[in-house]
Each structure stands twice: as structure tokens, then as C-alpha cells.
N, C-alpha and C positions, 0 to 999 in steps of 0.2 A: 583511688589511683588506678585500679584495674579497669574501671569503667572509662576513665579518661584515656587510658592506653588503648582500649578497644576502639573508641571513637576515632582516635588519631590513625589507627591502622586501617579502618574502613575508609577514612578520608584519603589516605595514601593510595590505597588500591583504586579508588574512583579517579583520582588525579592521574595515575598512570594509564588507566584505560582511555580517558579523554585525550591525554597527551599522545598516545599511540595513534589514535584516529586522526588527530590533527596533523601530526608529522607525516603519516603515510599519504593522506589525501592531498596535502599541500604539495608534497614532492611529486605526486601523480599528475597534478595539473601544470607542472613546469613543462614548457614546450621543448621538443627535441626527443629524439629516439636514441637511447644508448647503443643499440645494435648498429644503427646507421652511423653513429659517431665513431664507434670502434672500428668499423670496416672501411670507412671513408666513402667519398662520393662516387668512387669508381666501382663499388661493389654491386653485384647483380641483385635483383629483388629476391631471387631464390636463396642466395647466400644470406641475405638479411633475415628472411623468414626462418631459415634453418638455425641461425644464431639466436633469434628470439625464442624458438622452441627449446634450445639448449639452456638458455638462461631462465626459462619459465616466464618470459615476458608476453607469451601468447595467451596466457590465462587471463581471466577477468580480474579486475582490481579487487573484488571482494575475496576471491579465492587466494590471490597473492597476499592480501592483508592477513587472512586467517592463517596461511602457511607461515608468514613472517612472525606473527604474534605467537603461534604455537611453538615455533623455534626459539623465540626469545625466552619463553617460560622454562625451557630446559637448557638454556645457555647456548643455543645454536643460533648465531647471528647470520648465518648464510655464508656464501662463497663470494669473494670479490670478483666482479666482472673483469677488472684490469689485472690484478695480481694473481688470480687463479688460486688463492689460498684462503683458508677459513678466516673470516673477519675477526673472530676471537683471537687468532694468533696476531693479527695486526694490532688489535686493541691492547693485548698484553704487552706487546713490544713497545708501543707508543706511550702507554700509561706509566711506564717506568720513568718517563720524563715529565709528563704533565702533572701527575699526582705529587711527586716531590717538589716540583716548582710551585704548585699551589700552596702546599703546606709551608714551604720555606717563605714564600711571600706573606702568608698569613701570620707566621711567627714574627717576621720583621715588622709588619704593620701593627700588630698587637703590642710588641715590645716598645714601639715608639709611641703609640697612641695612648696607652694607659697612663704612663707617667706624665705625658704632656697634658692630657685631659685633667688629671688630678691637680697639676700645678695651675692650670688656667682657672679651674673652678675655685681653688683656694685663694687665688689672687684676683678674684673677679673685680673688674673696674680699674685695675692697676695697669701701669705700662706693660708689665709682663704678660698680662692677659691680652691686651691689645696686640702686642707683638706676636704672640702665639696664634691668635685668630687670623692675623694678617698672613702669616706663613702657611697656615692650613688652607686659607682661601686661595693662595697661590698654588698650593699642591693640588687642589681640586681643579683649578683652571688649566694647569699644564697638561697637554695630551701625553699619555704615557709612552706612545711610540716616539714622540719628539724628545722626551726626556731620555728614552732608551738610546737614541742616536747621540745625545750629548754624553751619556755615560760611555758609549763606545769611543767617542772622540777623545775623551779625557783619559779614561782608565785603560783602554785597549791600544789606542794609536799613539797618544802622547806619553803616558807613563808606562805602558806595556805591562801592567800588572795582571790583566786578564786577557783572554782571547776575545776577538771581535765577534765570534759566533761559533756555532757548532756545539756538539756534545761529545765529550771524550768517552762516555760510557762508564757504567759502574764497574766494569771489569778492570778498568785502569786504576781503580782505587776510589774509596769513598770521598776523600778530600778533593780529588781531581774532578769528580762529578759535581760536588758542591761548588767548587770554584767555577765550573762551567755555567752553573745556574745562578750565580750570585748577581751578576748585572741584570739579567732578566727579572729576578725576584725583586731587586731594588726598584726597577722600573715599574713593576706591577704594584709594589707596596706603597709607593708615594701617595697616590690618590686614595687608596684604602685607609692608610694611616691618618690622612687629613680628615676624611669623613668620620672615621671612628673617634678621633680626638674631639671633634666638634660635638658629636652625639654624647660622648662621655661627659664633656663639660656641661652641656645642657641638662642632662639627666641628673648629674650631681648637684647642680645649682637648684633644680626643682626639689630634690630630696633634702637639701640643706635648709630649705625654708619650712620643713615640716615641724610640728610641735615636739615630737620626740627628740629631734636634733637639738632644739632649744633646751629641752630638759637635760640632755646629756651635757651640754655646755654649762648649764647652771650647776651641775654636779662638780664642775671643775675639771672636766676632761680636756686634754689638749686638742688643738685643731687637728693634728695628725691622727690622734686616736679616734676622734669623731669621724673623720673622713674614712679611715681604713676599716674600723670595726662596725660603724653604725650606718654610714651613708652609702658606702660602696656596694654592699650586697643588695640593698634596696634600689639602687640605681642601675642594676645589671640587666633588667628585663629588656629595655630598648637596645642596650649594648649587645646582648646576645642575639637579638634580631639582626642587627647589622653584621655581626660576626658570621652568622649563618648565611646571609645573603652574599657576603664578601667571599666566603670560601666557594660558594657556588659560582660566583662570577669568575674567580681566579681559576677554577678548574675548567669552566666552559667558555670563558671569555678571553682566553689568552691567545687567540688565533693570530692577532696582529703582532704581538710580542714574539711569539714563536717563529713567525716569518721574518721578523727583523733580525733575530739572532740565529736563524736557520736551525731551530731545534726540532728534532724529529718527534714531536708530541702529537696529541690528539687533534689540536687545533690545526696543525699543518696537514695532518691526514685528511681532515674534512675539506680543507682548501684544495688539496690535490684531487680528492674524489669529486668535488664539484667541477673542477676544470676538466676531468676525464669522464664526466657523466657516469661515474660509478655510483648509481643512486642507492643501491643496497647498502653500500658502505656509509653513505650520508645518513640514510634512515636509521641504521643500527647504532652508529656512533652518537648521533644526536639524541636518540632514545636513551642511550646509556648515560649521556650527560644530564638529560631531563630526570632520569631516575636518581642520579647523584644529587641534583638540586632538591628534589622532593624528599629524598632520604635525609638530607641535611636539615631541611625545614622540620621534618618529623622529629629528629633528634633535638632540635632547638625547642620544639614544643614540649618534649619530655623534660628538658632541662628547665624550662619555665616552671613546670610543676614541682621540680625538686627545689628550685630557688624560692618559689612563692607558694606555700601550701593553699592559699586561697583559690588558686587556679584549679587545684585538684577537686576542691569542693564544688566549684562552679561546673567543672567538667562532669 
């Protein structure tokens, strides 16, 4: 297990190093000068040069990359060009929305997908199975931003159960915060629950065809006992993969939903930073999200080894 863990940690470090290089130099080749954008077209060349020196944009890309990475290693993301505050403060303020939203959506999608996948696998080839697969296909096909607008129309405008957008803040109370995130979480969870249910069904069907499952049935075990105690754990490897990818997507890919509901999260921060040419914010927040994705995948790999001891031996 220790050897397996060390190999995954080395892989994590190399992935972060490559990701930082790609993020920095991709943003470097984007046309446009942040200093000129901030000062406007009427600014004199001397003023633009002075602002570049103040922001450190007059240094070579290699020097700026090394300064940026060295800052990241000690938790210093730099200073925002636009807001003139540490980026870490912006991130800490916005992640209070994005992280609970991602966790909330993941809980909803998992709570829906697991029982649905189990029912579909146990009723394979029956009308119940066909109906579930039809609904999951529809859930995958429907764009989440369109579904979000339908939720706003029904539950915010017509029924007035929820607000159409915005975030009341956790200071207003836990349940008020959860209520503000409910519609966005449902909009994000629809597609993820549909994908997870289909993966769960396919994995369970494959597991149920194994010899040891037939042996368990021959012993007289009920279908429910076979599914829960014998098939489910062995079917969890592909499901864990999807869960890890989904959490990463929900944390890093909620930009559209956050803009639909006017949520002050990391996705909206990135969108605003791109519009304002605040490149240091874009670089740092994207790198933070990449780190979250790689860390989640690392934890999923460790969970694989806990679920399936054969992976520890192979590692």
C-alpha cells in the first residue's frame, strides 16, 4: 500500500507541474495587454509602461512564471490587478459558494443515481429498466443551463418557493444558504445523476454475470442480498471513477450555472476576470481548480486500493 501511495503522490506532483506550465503559457499567448485594457485607449505610453512595471508585467515570462509558482507553493496567489486585493481573499470568499454547491449537487446526484441504477440492473430487460434508461438519456441530453431556466420559471416565478438568483450568504443562516443553492444544485445534478445511474447499471449487470454471483444465488440468497452484499462493492470501481470526475466537474465546471443564478462563486470570478483581463486571477483560480481535480483523482485512486486489494498488489 505504501508503494502504491508513493507512486500516486509522484504522479500528482508531476501532473501539477505540467498543468502550471500549460496554464501559464496558454494565458501568456492570449492577445491583449492588461495594462492597456485597464487604462483605456486614451492612456499615454508612459502611463502604460509605469503600470506594467507596477504589476510586474515588464519582466520576462520565465521570471513571472517562477515568481508565480513560488508564490503558489507558499499559498500566495498574488494581487488582483482589478480589485487590488490578495487573490487568496477573493478565492476564500467565493469558494464558500462554489464548494457547498458542488458538494450539494454531488449528494443529490448520488442519492438519485444509486437507487435508480440498482433498480434498473435488477429489472434488466423489463419495462421498468427501459423507462429508467429513457429518462436518464433525456437527463443527459438536456442542457443544464436550459433546465436551470425551467427551474427558475417554475419554482421561482410561478410557485415562488425559491429566489430566482443571488446568494443570501451563510450569515443569514444555514438553511437560507442551502435554499439559495437548491435550484442551482438540482440543475447541476440532473446530468450527473443520469450518467452515474447508467454507469451503475452497466457495472452491476457485468458483475451479476460473474460466477461467484451465480454461486451466491445457488445458496438461496435473495436478489436484494446478492445485489447489496456481493455485487455492489465489486461494481464500485467504475462508479468511483465517475464520482471523482463529477465532483471535479461540479467544482470547476459550474461557470454557466453560477452566471444563470448570479452566484458569487469561483466560476463567476473567472468569468469576470476574463472580461477584465485580470490574468493573474485567471491563472491562479484555474490552477486551484486543476489542483482540486488532480487531488480528487488522487483520492479516488486511493479509494480504489481500499475497495480492491488487487490494485495494491499491482501498484
